[in-house]
KENUSE-266757 format. One record per residue: x, y, z of N, C-alpha, C, CB in turn; residue in three letters. Coordinates in nm, 2 decimals, m for minus. Glycine has a CB too. Layout:
REM KENUSE-266757
> npx:npy:npz:capx:capy:capz:cpx:cpy:cpz:cbpx:cbpy:cbpz:res
> X:Y:Z:X:Y:Z:X:Y:Z:X:Y:Z:Ala
...
//
This chain:
REM KENUSE-266757
> npx:npy:npz:capx:capy:capz:cpx:cpy:cpz:cbpx:cbpy:cbpz:res
> 0.08:m0.12:0.00:0.00:0.00:0.00:0.09:0.12:0.00:m0.10:0.00:0.12:Unk
> 0.05:0.22:m0.08:0.13:0.35:m0.09:0.10:0.43:0.03:0.09:0.42:m0.22:Unk
> 0.20:0.50:0.08:0.19:0.60:0.18:0.14:0.73:0.12:0.32:0.62:0.26:Unk
> 0.07:0.82:0.19:0.02:0.94:0.13:0.12:1.02:0.06:m0.05:1.03:0.24:Unk
> 0.24:1.03:0.12:0.35:1.11:0.05:0.39:1.05:m0.08:0.47:1.12:0.15:Unk
> 0.39:0.91:m0.08:0.43:0.84:m0.20:0.33:0.87:m0.31:0.44:0.69:m0.18:Unk
> 0.20:0.88:m0.28:0.10:0.91:m0.38:0.12:1.05:m0.43:m0.04:0.89:m0.32:Unk
> 0.15:1.14:m0.35:0.17:1.28:m0.39:0.29:1.29:m0.48:0.20:1.37:m0.27:Unk
> 0.40:1.22:m0.45:0.52:1.22:m0.54:0.49:1.15:m0.67:0.63:1.15:m0.47:Unk
> 0.41:1.04:m0.67:0.37:0.97:m0.79:0.29:1.06:m0.88:0.30:0.85:m0.76:Unk
> 0.19:1.13:m0.82:0.11:1.22:m0.90:0.19:1.34:m0.95:m0.01:1.27:m0.82:Unk
> 0.28:1.39:m0.87:0.36:1.51:m0.91:0.45:1.47:m1.03:0.45:1.56:m0.80:Unk
> 0.51:1.35:m1.02:0.59:1.30:m1.13:0.51:1.28:m1.26:0.66:1.16:m1.09:Unk
> 0.39:1.23:m1.25:0.30:1.21:m1.36:0.27:1.35:m1.42:0.18:1.14:m1.33:Unk
> 0.24:1.45:m1.34:0.21:1.58:m1.39:0.33:1.64:m1.46:0.17:1.67:m1.27:Unk
> 0.45:1.63:m1.41:0.57:1.68:m1.47:0.59:1.62:m1.61:0.69:1.66:m1.38:Unk
> 0.57:1.48:m1.61:0.58:1.41:m1.74:0.48:1.46:m1.84:0.57:1.26:m1.72:Unk
> 0.36:1.47:m1.80:0.25:1.52:m1.89:0.28:1.66:m1.94:0.11:1.51:m1.82:Unk
> 0.32:1.75:m1.85:0.35:1.89:m1.89:0.47:1.89:m1.99:0.39:1.97:m1.77:Unk
> 0.56:1.80:m1.97:0.67:1.80:m2.07:0.63:1.75:m2.21:0.78:1.70:m2.02:Unk
> 0.54:1.65:m2.21:0.49:1.60:m2.33:0.41:1.71:m2.40:0.40:1.47:m2.31:Unk
> 0.32:1.78:m2.33:0.24:1.88:m2.39:0.32:2.00:m2.44:0.13:1.93:m2.29:Unk
> 0.42:2.04:m2.36:0.50:2.15:m2.41:0.58:2.11:m2.53:0.59:2.20:m2.30:Unk
> 0.63:1.99:m2.53:0.71:1.95:m2.65:0.62:1.94:m2.77:0.77:1.81:m2.63:Unk
> 0.49:1.90:m2.75:0.40:1.89:m2.86:0.36:2.03:m2.91:0.27:1.81:m2.81:Unk
> 0.34:2.12:m2.82:0.29:2.25:m2.87:0.40:2.34:m2.93:0.23:2.33:m2.75:Unk
> 0.53:2.31:m2.89:0.64:2.39:m2.95:0.66:2.36:m3.09:0.77:2.37:m2.87:Unk
> 0.63:2.24:m3.13:0.65:2.20:m3.27:0.52:2.19:m3.35:0.73:2.07:m3.29:Unk
> 0.41:2.25:m3.29:0.28:2.23:m3.34:0.25:2.28:m3.48:0.18:2.29:m3.24:Unk
> 0.29:2.40:m3.50:0.26:2.47:m3.63:0.37:2.44:m3.73:0.24:2.62:m3.61:Unk
> 0.33:2.35:m3.83:0.43:2.31:m3.93:0.39:2.34:m4.07:0.46:2.17:m3.92:Unk
> 0.27:2.40:m4.09:0.22:2.42:m4.22:0.25:2.56:m4.27:0.07:2.41:m4.22:Unk
> 0.20:2.59:m4.39:0.22:2.71:m4.46:0.09:2.79:m4.46:0.27:2.69:m4.61:Unk
> 0.09:2.90:m4.39:m0.03:2.98:m4.37:m0.09:3.03:m4.50:0.00:3.10:m4.27:Unk
> m0.01:3.07:m4.59:m0.06:3.12:m4.72:m0.13:3.01:m4.80:0.06:3.17:m4.81:Unk
> m0.07:2.89:m4.80:m0.14:2.78:m4.86:m0.27:2.74:m4.79:m0.04:2.65:m4.88:Unk
> m0.26:2.75:m4.65:m0.38:2.72:m4.57:m0.49:2.81:m4.60:m0.34:2.73:m4.43:Unk
> m0.47:2.94:m4.62:m0.57:3.03:m4.66:m0.64:2.99:m4.79:m0.52:3.18:m4.67:Unk
> m0.56:2.95:m4.88:m0.62:2.90:m5.01:m0.71:2.78:m4.99:m0.50:2.86:m5.11:Unk
> m0.67:2.68:m4.91:m0.75:2.57:m4.88:m0.88:2.61:m4.80:m0.67:2.46:m4.79:Unk
> m0.86:2.70:m4.71:m0.98:2.75:m4.63:m1.08:2.81:m4.72:m0.93:2.85:m4.52:Unk
> m1.04:2.88:m4.82:m1.13:2.94:m4.91:m1.18:2.84:m5.01:m1.06:3.06:m4.99:Unk
> m1.10:2.76:m5.07:m1.14:2.66:m5.17:m1.24:2.56:m5.12:m1.02:2.58:m5.22:Unk
> m1.23:2.52:m4.99:m1.32:2.42:m4.93:m1.43:2.49:m4.86:m1.25:2.33:m4.84:Unk
> m1.45:2.62:m4.87:m1.55:2.71:m4.81:m1.57:2.69:m4.66:m1.68:2.68:m4.88:Unk
> m1.45:2.68:m4.59:m1.46:2.67:m4.45:m1.52:2.80:m4.39:m1.31:2.65:m4.39:Unk
> m1.50:2.91:m4.46:m1.55:3.04:m4.42:m1.71:3.03:m4.41:m1.51:3.15:m4.51:Unk
> m1.77:2.94:m4.49:m1.91:2.94:m4.49:m1.97:2.91:m4.35:m1.96:2.83:m4.59:Unk
> m1.90:2.83:m4.27:m1.95:2.80:m4.14:m1.87:2.88:m4.03:m1.94:2.65:m4.11:Unk
> m1.74:2.90:m4.05:m1.66:2.96:m3.95:m1.63:3.10:m3.97:m1.53:2.88:m3.95:Unk
> m1.68:3.16:m4.08:m1.65:3.30:m4.11:m1.51:3.32:m4.16:m1.68:3.38:m3.99:Unk
> m1.49:3.44:m4.22:m1.36:3.47:m4.28:m1.26:3.50:m4.17:m1.37:3.60:m4.37:Unk
> m1.31:3.53:m4.05:m1.22:3.56:m3.94:m1.20:3.44:m3.85:m1.27:3.67:m3.85:Unk
> m1.27:3.33:m3.88:m1.26:3.21:m3.80:m1.33:3.21:m3.67:m1.12:3.18:m3.77:Unk
> m1.41:3.32:m3.65:m1.48:3.34:m3.52:m1.62:3.39:m3.53:m1.40:3.43:m3.44:Unk
> m1.68:3.38:m3.65:m1.82:3.41:m3.67:m1.89:3.32:m3.77:m1.84:3.56:m3.72:Unk
> m2.01:3.31:m3.77:m2.08:3.22:m3.85:m2.15:3.11:m3.77:m1.99:3.16:m3.96:Unk
> m2.22:3.02:m3.83:m2.29:2.92:m3.76:m2.20:2.80:m3.70:m2.40:2.85:m3.84:Unk
> m2.08:2.79:m3.75:m1.99:2.69:m3.71:m1.92:2.73:m3.58:m1.89:2.65:m3.82:Unk
> m1.84:2.63:m3.53:m1.76:2.66:m3.41:m1.66:2.77:m3.43:m1.69:2.53:m3.37:Unk
> m1.62:2.84:m3.32:m1.52:2.94:m3.33:m1.38:2.87:m3.34:m1.52:3.03:m3.21:Unk
> m1.30:2.91:m3.44:m1.17:2.86:m3.46:m1.06:2.94:m3.39:m1.14:2.83:m3.60:Unk
> m1.10:3.07:m3.37:m1.00:3.16:m3.31:m1.05:3.21:m3.18:m0.98:3.29:m3.41:Unk
> m0.97:3.20:m3.07:m0.84:3.15:m3.07:m0.84:3.00:m3.08:m0.76:3.20:m2.95:Unk
> m0.74:2.94:m3.15:m0.73:2.80:m3.17:m0.68:2.74:m3.04:m0.64:2.76:m3.29:Unk
> m0.75:2.65:m2.98:m0.71:2.59:m2.86:m0.67:2.45:m2.88:m0.83:2.60:m2.76:Unk
> m0.68:2.39:m2.99:m0.64:2.25:m3.02:m0.50:2.25:m3.07:m0.73:2.19:m3.13:Unk
> m0.43:2.14:m3.04:m0.30:2.12:m3.10:m0.32:2.08:m3.25:m0.22:2.00:m3.03:Unk
> m0.22:2.09:m3.33:m0.23:2.05:m3.47:m0.28:1.91:m3.49:m0.09:2.07:m3.54:Unk
> m0.23:1.82:m3.41:m0.27:1.68:m3.43:m0.42:1.66:m3.38:m0.18:1.59:m3.34:Unk
> m0.46:1.74:m3.28:m0.60:1.74:m3.23:m0.69:1.79:m3.34:m0.61:1.81:m3.10:Unk
> m0.65:1.90:m3.40:m0.72:1.96:m3.51:m0.74:1.86:m3.63:m0.65:2.09:m3.56:Unk
> m0.63:1.80:m3.67:m0.64:1.70:m3.78:m0.73:1.59:m3.74:m0.50:1.65:m3.81:Unk
> m0.72:1.54:m3.62:m0.81:1.43:m3.58:m0.95:1.47:m3.58:m0.77:1.38:m3.44:Unk
> m0.98:1.59:m3.54:m1.12:1.64:m3.53:m1.17:1.66:m3.68:m1.13:1.78:m3.46:Unk
> m1.09:1.71:m3.77:m1.14:1.72:m3.91:m1.17:1.59:m3.97:m1.03:1.80:m3.99:Unk
> m1.09:1.49:m3.93:m1.11:1.35:m3.98:m1.23:1.28:m3.92:m0.99:1.27:m3.95:Unk
> m1.26:1.32:m3.80:m1.37:1.25:m3.73:m1.44:1.35:m3.63:m1.32:1.13:m3.65:Unk
> m1.52:1.44:m3.69:m1.58:1.54:m3.60:m1.69:1.48:m3.51:m1.65:1.65:m3.69:Unk
> m1.71:1.55:m3.40:m1.80:1.50:m3.29:m1.94:1.55:m3.32:m1.75:1.55:m3.16:Unk
> m1.96:1.63:m3.41:m2.10:1.68:m3.44:m2.14:1.64:m3.58:m2.11:1.83:m3.42:Unk
> m2.27:1.64:m3.61:m2.31:1.61:m3.75:m2.31:1.73:m3.83:m2.46:1.55:m3.74:Unk
> m2.30:1.85:m3.78:m2.30:1.97:m3.86:m2.16:1.98:m3.94:m2.32:2.10:m3.77:Unk
> m2.06:1.93:m3.88:m1.93:1.94:m3.94:m1.90:1.81:m4.03:m1.81:1.95:m3.83:Unk
> m1.88:1.83:m4.16:m1.85:1.71:m4.24:m1.71:1.66:m4.21:m1.86:1.75:m4.39:Unk
> m1.69:1.53:m4.23:m1.56:1.48:m4.21:m1.48:1.49:m4.34:m1.56:1.33:m4.16:Unk
> m1.35:1.50:m4.33:m1.27:1.51:m4.45:m1.16:1.41:m4.44:m1.20:1.66:m4.47:Unk
> m1.17:1.31:m4.53:m1.07:1.20:m4.53:m0.94:1.25:m4.59:m1.12:1.07:m4.60:Unk
> m0.84:1.16:m4.58:m0.71:1.20:m4.65:m0.72:1.20:m4.80:m0.60:1.09:m4.61:Unk
> m0.83:1.14:m4.85:m0.85:1.15:m5.00:m0.90:1.29:m5.04:m0.96:1.04:m5.04:Unk
> m0.96:1.36:m4.94:m1.01:1.49:m4.97:m0.91:1.60:m4.93:m1.15:1.52:m4.90:Unk
> m0.86:1.59:m4.81:m0.76:1.68:m4.76:m0.64:1.61:m4.70:m0.82:1.79:m4.66:Unk
> m0.52:1.63:m4.75:m0.41:1.56:m4.69:m0.37:1.62:m4.56:m0.29:1.57:m4.79:Unk
> m0.29:1.54:m4.48:m0.24:1.59:m4.36:m0.16:1.72:m4.38:m0.15:1.49:m4.28:Unk
> m0.09:1.73:m4.49:m0.01:1.85:m4.52:m0.11:1.97:m4.54:0.07:1.83:m4.64:Unk
> m0.22:1.95:m4.61:m0.31:2.06:m4.63:m0.38:2.10:m4.50:m0.42:2.01:m4.73:Unk
> m0.41:2.01:m4.41:m0.46:2.04:m4.28:m0.36:2.12:m4.20:m0.51:1.92:m4.21:Unk
> m0.24:2.08:m4.21:m0.13:2.15:m4.14:m0.13:2.30:m4.19:0.01:2.09:m4.15:Unk
> m0.15:2.32:m4.32:m0.15:2.45:m4.37:m0.27:2.53:m4.32:m0.15:2.44:m4.53:Unk
> m0.39:2.47:m4.32:m0.51:2.53:m4.27:m0.49:2.57:m4.12:m0.63:2.44:m4.28:Unk
> m0.43:2.48:m4.04:m0.40:2.51:m3.90:m0.31:2.63:m3.89:m0.34:2.38:m3.83:Unk
> m0.21:2.63:m3.97:m0.11:2.74:m3.96:m0.18:2.87:m4.00:0.01:2.72:m4.06:Unk
> m0.27:2.87:m4.10:m0.35:2.99:m4.13:m0.44:3.03:m4.02:m0.43:2.96:m4.26:Unk
> m0.51:2.94:m3.96:m0.60:2.98:m3.85:m0.52:3.04:m3.73:m0.67:2.85:m3.80:Unk
> m0.40:2.99:m3.71:m0.31:3.04:m3.60:m0.27:3.19:m3.63:m0.19:2.96:m3.58:Unk
> m0.28:3.23:m3.76:m0.24:3.37:m3.79:m0.36:3.47:m3.77:m0.19:3.38:m3.93:Unk
> m0.48:3.42:m3.76:m0.60:3.50:m3.75:m0.60:3.57:m3.61:m0.73:3.42:m3.78:Unk
> m0.62:3.70:m3.61:m0.63:3.77:m3.48:m0.75:3.74:m3.40:m0.61:3.92:m3.50:Unk
> m0.74:3.73:m3.27:m0.85:3.72:m3.18:m0.94:3.85:m3.18:m0.81:3.68:m3.03:Unk
> m1.06:3.83:m3.16:m1.15:3.95:m3.15:m1.12:4.04:m3.03:m1.30:3.91:m3.15:Unk
> m1.14:4.16:m3.04:m1.12:4.25:m2.93:m1.23:4.24:m2.82:m1.11:4.40:m2.97:Unk
> m1.20:4.27:m2.70:m1.30:4.27:m2.60:m1.40:4.39:m2.62:m1.24:4.28:m2.45:Unk
> m1.52:4.37:m2.58:m1.62:4.48:m2.61:m1.58:4.61:m2.55:m1.76:4.44:m2.55:Unk
> m1.51:4.61:m2.44:m1.47:4.74:m2.37:m1.36:4.81:m2.46:m1.41:4.71:m2.23:Unk
> m1.30:4.73:m2.55:m1.19:4.79:m2.63:m1.25:4.84:m2.77:m1.08:4.69:m2.65:Unk
> m1.38:4.83:m2.79:m1.43:4.88:m2.92:m1.51:5.01:m2.89:m1.53:4.77:m2.97:Unk
> m1.45:5.12:m2.95:m1.50:5.25:m2.92:m1.65:5.27:m2.96:m1.42:5.36:m2.99:Unk
> m1.69:5.20:m3.07:m1.83:5.22:m3.11:m1.93:5.16:m3.01:m1.85:5.14:m3.24:Unk
> m1.89:5.07:m2.93:m1.98:5.01:m2.83:m1.99:5.10:m2.70:m1.93:4.87:m2.79:Unk
> m1.90:5.19:m2.68:m1.90:5.27:m2.56:m2.03:5.35:m2.54:m1.78:5.37:m2.56:Unk
> m2.10:5.38:m2.65:m2.22:5.46:m2.64:m2.33:5.37:m2.57:m2.27:5.50:m2.78:Unk
> m2.31:5.24:m2.57:m2.41:5.16:m2.50:m2.39:5.13:m2.36:m2.42:5.03:m2.58:Unk
> m2.28:5.18:m2.30:m2.25:5.16:m2.16:m2.35:5.24:m2.08:m2.11:5.21:m2.13:Unk
> m2.38:5.18:m1.96:m2.47:5.24:m1.87:m2.40:5.36:m1.81:m2.52:5.14:m1.76:Unk
> m2.48:5.47:m1.80:m2.42:5.59:m1.74:m2.43:5.60:m1.59:m2.49:5.71:m1.80:Unk
//
């Protein structure tokens, strides 16, 4: 039977290992060509659901992108919703999805409402 301190050390070691794996994964995450990704995004009409900014339209917000590149590719291959079509490697290669991911990572996040001057007129006085 483990002692309480041993359990804490075991969980701490697991956490350090997981953090190392995640940081290694995210540092090499973006490997595509953003310019080519924009072309794919437009050609396959991704903007139809996700908007030209990646954050408006009836589809999920893509900006800010919170998935890793491999998570993004997996989701595109096997989406969890019926609204999103799946794209096999016959339709979009892993390289093309890396390009789309790189493009999405270049899209700026929207500003907070407090930072938009036009909205200041609606503030309560």
